[in-house]
C-alpha positions, -999 to 999 in steps of 0.1 A, spaced: -791 809 104 -791 792 138 -795 755 141 -830 742 149 -827 724 182 -860 711 197 -846 699 231 -845 719 263 -808 710 269 -797 722 235 -781 689 225 -790 669 194 -802 633 194 -768 621 183 -750 640 210 -775 628 236 -770 592 225 -732 596 226 -733 611 261 -757 583 273 -733 556 259 -704 572 277 -724 577 309 -735 540 309 -700 526 303 -685 549 330 -712 538 354 -706 502 347 -669 506 352 -675 523 385 -698 495 396 -672 469 387 -646 487 408 -670 491 437 -680 455 437 -643 444 435 -635 467 464 -663 453 485 -652 417 477 -617 425 487 -628 443 519 -650 413 528 -621 389 522 -598 411 544 -623 417 572 -659 405 570 -684 430 584 -710 403 594 -699 384 625 -693 347 623 -704 321 648 -680 333 675 -692 369 671 -667 397 670 -638 376 684 -613 394 663 -621 427 679 -618 412 714 -581 404 707 -575 439 693 -591 455 724 -569 433 747 -538 444 729 -548 480 729 -555 478 767 -522 462 774 -504 489 754 -522 518 770 -522 505 806 
């Protein structure tokens, strides 16, 4: 006889809890990697300008202009 499953997805409560635990742990791992990547990117090149504005970009554009022209 077929199993009696009362959910629309066809998974049992135990399977749903197992999937939920795996999903939550995977999501938390992804969030840790994303936060770490943002911290490293911020340390490398902050995306909010400091008191001097975008001074770093001014030197890059000056070098690019001298190389092109």
